[in-house]
Backbone bond lengths (Angstrom), bond angles and torsions (degrees), N, CA, C in turn:
res aa  C-N    CA-C-N  psi(-1)  N-CA   C-N-CA  omega(-1)  CA-C   N-CA-C  phi
1 M - - - 1.495 - - 1.530 106.78 -
2 I 1.317 114.29 126.03 1.564 118.70 167.72 1.538 109.42 -89.27
3 R 1.401 110.89 125.89 1.386 119.06 -178.28 1.548 108.55 -92.61
4 S 1.278 112.47 144.85 1.589 113.65 -179.03 1.514 112.60 -68.79
5 I 1.294 114.76 158.08 1.483 117.21 -178.53 1.585 114.51 -63.87
6 P 1.233 113.10 -42.45 1.675 110.15 168.01 1.484 116.72 -50.87
7 A 1.404 110.52 -50.93 1.467 110.71 177.10 1.472 115.83 -57.23
8 V 1.271 121.63 -42.49 1.416 133.19 176.11 1.469 106.38 -52.69
9 L 1.344 115.15 -59.63 1.538 118.83 -179.18 1.453 117.82 -59.61
10 L 1.361 117.56 -32.02 1.410 122.18 179.73 1.637 105.82 -74.42
11 S 1.358 115.95 -39.21 1.433 117.35 169.70 1.551 116.01 -52.48
12 G 1.307 114.31 -40.33 1.441 120.86 175.31 1.460 112.61 -65.63
13 I 1.285 116.97 -54.00 1.493 118.82 175.55 1.416 111.07 -47.08
14 L 1.337 122.32 -44.03 1.495 125.03 -171.37 1.480 112.54 -83.74
15 K 1.390 114.22 -4.93 1.425 120.08 -179.83 1.564 113.82 69.73
16 K 1.350 112.71 31.82 1.451 115.38 -175.14 1.674 108.15 -115.02
17 C 1.281 114.29 165.66 1.451 120.21 -175.91 1.520 109.82 -55.98
18 P 1.306 118.41 129.75 1.495 123.03 175.21 1.556 115.82 -61.51
19 N 1.288 115.46 -22.52 1.545 119.81 -175.10 1.652 107.67 -86.34
20 C 1.302 117.47 -49.39 1.420 123.93 -167.54 1.571 112.02 -110.04
21 A 1.332 117.04 -19.37 1.564 126.25 -170.96 1.366 111.72 48.84
22 K 1.414 126.36 29.42 1.367 126.50 167.66 1.489 114.29 -118.68
23 G 1.334 124.19 -39.59 1.426 121.54 179.00 1.562 110.82 -77.33
24 N 1.378 113.97 161.64 1.368 120.84 175.81 1.474 115.93 -83.10
25 V 1.272 115.90 140.04 1.417 121.57 177.11 1.494 113.37 -72.29
26 Y 1.270 120.55 -36.66 1.427 127.68 -174.53 1.635 112.14 -108.78
27 S 1.331 113.64 144.75 1.383 122.17 165.47 1.465 119.96 -90.23
28 K 1.305 110.12 -30.27 1.539 124.13 175.84 1.535 107.23 -135.60
29 Y 1.308 121.26 -160.72 1.475 127.35 -173.43 1.505 107.60 -59.24
30 L 1.312 126.30 -57.29 1.338 125.32 175.06 1.438 115.58 -129.22
31 K 1.281 120.81 20.65 1.539 127.40 169.50 1.461 112.41 -79.81
32 V 1.319 114.07 112.47 1.399 120.17 -176.14 1.639 107.27 -81.12
33 N 1.273 118.71 136.79 1.487 127.18 -175.62 1.570 100.08 -70.39
34 E 1.384 110.94 144.66 1.414 118.88 172.98 1.553 114.46 -62.42
35 Y 1.244 117.61 -43.91 1.422 126.49 176.25 1.554 110.92 -141.30
36 C 1.262 117.60 152.64 1.497 121.68 175.59 1.444 108.24 -67.15
37 K 1.329 120.92 135.94 1.393 125.95 -178.62 1.492 114.94 -80.79
38 K 1.386 117.78 -9.11 1.478 120.83 -177.16 1.652 102.74 -98.24
39 C 1.380 117.88 -50.95 1.371 122.77 -166.04 1.517 111.13 -114.37
40 N 1.250 123.63 -3.50 1.477 129.48 174.94 1.511 111.73 67.91
41 E 1.293 118.47 17.29 1.481 124.75 172.54 1.459 111.11 -62.07
42 E 1.336 119.83 138.81 1.443 127.63 -174.90 1.521 102.17 -84.06
43 L 1.345 112.39 126.65 1.513 119.23 -175.76 1.408 114.77 -121.30
44 H 1.420 117.40 -19.02 1.547 115.11 -176.16 1.431 117.41 -83.67
45 S 1.407 120.01 -6.64 1.307 122.95 175.20 1.554 122.48 -83.50
46 Y 1.405 113.12 8.03 1.458 120.28 -177.35 1.490 104.38 -105.01
47 R 1.274 117.22 111.74 1.524 119.94 -179.79 1.417 115.68 -93.03
48 T 1.334 114.80 113.04 1.434 122.00 -178.36 1.492 117.06 -80.51
49 D 1.372 112.85 -22.91 1.417 120.20 178.28 1.541 118.81 48.64
50 D 1.312 116.81 -125.11 1.423 113.33 -179.87 1.643 121.30 -95.59
51 F 1.273 105.21 5.83 1.545 114.84 -175.74 1.502 106.51 -62.45
52 G 1.336 121.34 -57.71 1.440 124.19 178.23 1.608 116.42 -44.34
53 P 1.291 116.84 -61.74 1.522 117.93 172.80 1.553 113.05 -52.49
54 W 1.257 120.79 -37.97 1.516 123.98 -178.04 1.544 106.69 -65.22
55 L 1.433 113.62 -50.71 1.423 113.57 -177.49 1.479 111.28 -68.76
56 S 1.270 123.45 -30.76 1.435 120.48 -177.49 1.581 108.68 -71.98
57 I 1.339 116.53 -36.20 1.511 120.24 174.40 1.520 113.40 -63.04
58 I 1.381 113.75 -44.43 1.465 115.89 177.66 1.431 112.76 -64.41
59 I 1.348 125.24 -42.82 1.313 126.45 -178.51 1.499 115.97 -69.53
60 A 1.353 116.28 -42.51 1.485 123.05 172.15 1.498 109.60 -60.20
61 G 1.292 120.83 -41.11 1.432 126.01 178.97 1.531 111.96 -60.82
62 H 1.302 114.77 -39.84 1.551 118.65 -176.05 1.609 105.25 -83.90
63 I 1.226 121.15 -8.73 1.470 119.98 166.48 1.488 113.75 -91.83
64 I 1.423 116.77 -49.16 1.448 123.33 -177.29 1.521 115.55 -63.79
65 V 1.372 115.37 -52.39 1.500 117.29 -177.08 1.413 117.12 -50.10
66 P 1.480 119.23 -50.59 1.472 120.86 -178.13 1.489 109.97 -59.09
67 L 1.366 116.39 -31.69 1.529 118.20 -174.25 1.599 106.92 -74.70
68 V 1.393 111.45 -40.71 1.520 113.25 175.41 1.455 117.20 -59.59
69 L 1.406 113.76 -38.02 1.500 121.09 -179.99 1.451 108.81 -70.82
70 A 1.306 122.24 -41.31 1.521 126.89 -178.45 1.646 105.39 -66.94
71 V 1.264 119.09 -43.15 1.430 120.23 -178.71 1.517 111.88 -68.66
72 E 1.387 114.42 -38.49 1.459 118.87 176.36 1.484 113.60 -67.65
73 Q 1.299 119.69 -41.29 1.443 122.85 176.17 1.587 115.90 -65.93
74 N 1.331 114.78 -36.82 1.524 118.03 -170.59 1.593 106.53 -99.00
75 Y 1.220 120.54 -27.73 1.541 117.27 -176.68 1.409 113.12 -119.81
76 A 1.302 128.57 -23.34 1.439 128.69 -179.67 1.576 111.26 56.07
77 L 1.219 121.10 51.76 1.426 123.36 -174.67 1.546 106.66 -67.64
78 D 1.244 115.50 159.13 1.559 121.67 172.60 1.517 104.48 -65.02
79 L 1.334 109.49 152.56 1.491 123.78 -179.91 1.567 112.47 -58.25
80 W 1.324 111.28 -42.61 1.619 118.11 -176.61 1.568 103.31 -69.23
81 L 1.236 128.14 -38.41 1.384 133.03 -178.50 1.625 107.85 -67.81
82 Q 1.236 115.34 -46.84 1.425 118.51 178.87 1.559 107.79 -61.41
83 A 1.350 115.93 -44.86 1.497 113.21 -176.26 1.471 109.81 -65.42
84 I 1.275 122.38 -31.99 1.437 130.91 -178.21 1.643 103.34 -60.13
85 I 1.424 113.90 -44.93 1.379 115.37 -166.77 1.616 103.69 -83.76
86 W 1.344 116.87 -53.51 1.522 116.58 -163.82 1.410 111.52 -79.19
87 I 1.415 129.42 -30.01 1.414 122.77 -178.14 1.577 107.84 -67.54
88 P 1.266 124.29 -49.98 1.479 112.76 179.75 1.428 114.47 -69.09
89 L 1.375 119.68 -30.32 1.504 120.10 179.74 1.550 108.21 -62.91
90 T 1.343 117.10 -44.32 1.425 119.42 175.93 1.459 118.82 -58.25
91 I 1.466 113.70 -44.78 1.421 118.71 175.16 1.468 117.42 -64.44
92 L 1.419 114.56 -34.38 1.454 112.29 178.20 1.495 110.84 -80.57
93 S 1.270 122.79 -29.26 1.461 122.86 177.89 1.579 107.65 -65.11
94 V 1.379 120.56 -39.84 1.407 125.52 -176.14 1.614 105.29 -66.45
95 L 1.358 116.18 -45.30 1.372 118.69 178.60 1.444 115.84 -65.47
96 F 1.343 116.66 -33.53 1.515 118.12 177.10 1.544 109.36 -72.38
97 L 1.351 123.51 -31.42 1.378 126.25 179.15 1.432 117.03 -78.28
98 L 1.283 117.64 -30.03 1.535 126.40 -170.97 1.510 108.66 -54.37
99 P 1.343 124.73 -51.42 1.433 119.26 -179.19 1.493 116.44 -62.83
100 I 1.398 114.39 -36.27 1.420 121.98 -177.33 1.544 109.40 -68.82
101 S 1.335 112.60 -44.10 1.516 115.02 -177.75 1.570 108.07 -70.10
102 K 1.417 118.76 -34.71 1.492 112.23 179.94 1.522 108.19 -73.88
103 S 1.240 120.46 -30.81 1.550 120.16 173.34 1.535 112.57 -65.40
104 I 1.296 117.16 -39.19 1.505 119.08 175.40 1.577 110.11 -61.53
105 C 1.306 112.91 -42.04 1.515 118.99 177.35 1.510 106.26 -61.76
106 L 1.292 122.57 -50.45 1.492 126.81 178.46 1.525 107.95 -51.93
107 S 1.198 116.74 -47.44 1.483 120.62 -171.58 1.447 110.19 -69.63
108 I 1.406 120.10 -37.22 1.357 125.39 175.35 1.531 111.00 -63.66
109 L 1.356 119.63 -45.11 1.494 124.89 177.00 1.393 110.48 -63.22
110 W 1.387 120.81 -38.79 1.516 122.39 -179.92 1.560 105.13 -65.66
111 R 1.326 118.49 -43.24 1.430 119.02 -172.30 1.565 112.31 -65.73
112 L 1.379 115.95 -31.61 1.362 123.89 -174.92 1.548 107.10 -94.67
113 K 1.377 116.08 4.71 1.570 122.27 -179.51 1.591 114.32 49.39
114 M 1.391 109.80 44.27 1.519 119.47 178.69 1.427 110.93 -99.87
115 K 1.359 119.52 71.71 1.437 128.51 176.49 1.590 107.23 -77.69
116 D 1.347 108.96 150.88 1.497 114.25 175.13 1.486 105.40 -92.18
117 D 1.310 109.59 108.39 1.597 118.91 176.36 1.413 110.77 -90.97
118 E 1.378 125.29 90.45 1.340 127.90 -174.77 1.553 111.67 -65.76
119 S 1.354 118.50 -21.76 1.484 122.79 -177.24 1.471 110.89 -66.82
120 N 1.348 118.59 -23.64 1.388 124.50 179.51 1.609 117.90 -87.12
121 L 1.382 111.14 -8.08 1.420 117.31 -176.35 1.602 103.19 -83.14
122 E 1.298 110.30 146.30 1.469 116.98 178.60 1.605 105.35 -88.88
123 K 1.311 114.98 154.28 1.600 113.56 -174.36 1.506 104.08 -114.50
């Protein structure tokens, strides 16, 4: 059964298996399960590489930067106070978004059937 792209993306956002949308993609924070525990779909062969961190940084930046600008324009806080607020908030938002964005990437790769076939790589 071919799942629609919005359904696959929703599975990625929810960190669920792109095939059945029931099993979890991760066994730990960023450790992808070898197979889905519900439908036995192979998950470990989809390499997300740097797309997950890149997407997390882009999304967090588009959330944090407007907030920083709004606070700066309206309140003009001291630089040290802004650093205390924005640096941890940025780090926490990226860490929150990282498993979601990696799961979205895995879901897209699954939908496009882009498995990493190491047998074809030259050594």
